[in-house]
Structures are given as structure tokens and as C-alpha cells.
N, C-alpha and C positions, 0 to 999 in steps of 0.2 A: 656349675658349668665345668666342663672338662675340655682341655685343648691339647692337640698334638702338635709338636714342633717337628716340621718335616724339612728335610734337605736332601736333594738328589733322589727323591722318591722313597726315602726311608724315614720312618718315625724315629727321631732322635731322643725325644722326651715327651712325657705326658704330664700335664700340670693343671691345677685348678685355676690358675691365673696366667694371663699372657704377660710377658715382660720383654724388654727390648732385646733384640738379637741382631747379629750382623746380617748383612745382605746375603742372599742365598738361602735363607731360612724363611719359612712361612708358618704362621699359626693357623690351625684349622679347628673349628668348633666341632668336637666329636661327642658332645653331650648326648645326642640321640642315636649314636652309632652302636649297633649291637652285632656281635660282641664288641666291647670297647677295645680299640687298638692299644697295643703296648709297644715298648721300645723294640726296634729292629723289624717291625712290621713294614711291609711295602705299602706305600700310599700312591694311588693313581687317580688323577682327575680326568673325567670324561664328560664333556658338555656341562661343566660346572658342578658336577656331582662327584664326590670323593668316594672311593672304595678302598678298603684296607684288607690286606692279606697277611696272615701270620707267616713267619719264616718256616721253611721246610726243615725239619730236624732229621738229618740222616740217621737211619737205623744202623746199629752195629752188626757186623756179620756174626752168625751164630758161634763161630770159633772164638771170637773176641769175647762174646758174652759168657761162653763156657769157661774161658780162662779167668775171667773176673769172678764168676761163681765158684770156680775151683779154689781160687785163693781164699775166698771167704769160708768155704767149707773146710779147707785144710786148717785155717785158723781156729774155726769152731771145734773141730775134732781134737786138734792139738791142745786147746785150752780146757776142753771138757772131759777128755778121756786120756790122752797121752801123758799130759803133765800130772795127772792124778794116778798114773800107773793103772788105769782101768782099761779093760778090753774095749775096742771100738765095736759098736754094734754092727751086725752084718748089713743092715739097711744103709748105714753110712759108708761102709766099704763099697757096696754096690753103686751108691750114688757117686762117690769119688771116682771110681773106675769109669763110670759112664761119662762124667765130665772130662776126665783125662783123655778119653778116646775122641770126644768131640773137639776138645781144645787142640789136640795134636793133629787132627785131620784124619785119624784112622777111621772114625765113624763119619761117613759121608751121607748116610741114609737118614739120620735124624734131622728133623726140621724145627724142633723145639727143645728146650732144655728139660731134663728130667726134673721131677718134683722132689724137693729136698725132704728128707725124713723129718718127722715132727719132734723126735726126741733123740 
């Protein structure tokens, strides 16, 4: 058996057993619910039937994703080429520049991040 502890329409906990909780909480048998709800899912009862909806996870803007990817790429290049006094391969330079343009807002035409070089 599987139970969801719900308060104010939000799943607070999922447990194999019910245990005492303060008022304002309700245990719902979710053994047959597919997919099984998890913490922070929305729970709604309509005519005695419960439905569960996963939380919406906002996507990050492309510029923010590019800034994160840029930091990782810079660390990789620094650790694998710069610190070893090796030349940075052209593919990595092109990739870094593309990320810099997206992260800075200079490139407004791109809708996805460029693919990182494989070596």
C-alpha cells in the first residue's frame, strides 16, 4: 500500500503506512494511482475521486542556460588545456564564443545551445 499525506491540496509526504497527523491533513490511498504522486504534487478531489498533478517546473531562459554551460566549458578548457599549457582546440574556442554571445544577449537568433565538442 502507498499513501499520500495531503494538506491544502498539496502532497506533503508519501508513505507505505498511515500514521497520526494533526488536523488539516488527510491520508489518501494512492496504491492504484499511476503515475504515483510525489511530494509537492497537487491533489484535487472531485466527486470522491482524487487526481494528482505534478508541479510545473519552470524552464530557464536560454541566456541563463548558456551562462551555466559557459562556466562549465570554461572550467573544462582551463583544466584540460590552459593549465597544461596546451593550445585550446578550435572547436572549443568556437563553442565558447557561441556561448558567450548567447549568455551576453548578443546572439538573439539562437533558440538552443550549441553542442559541446567531444574532445
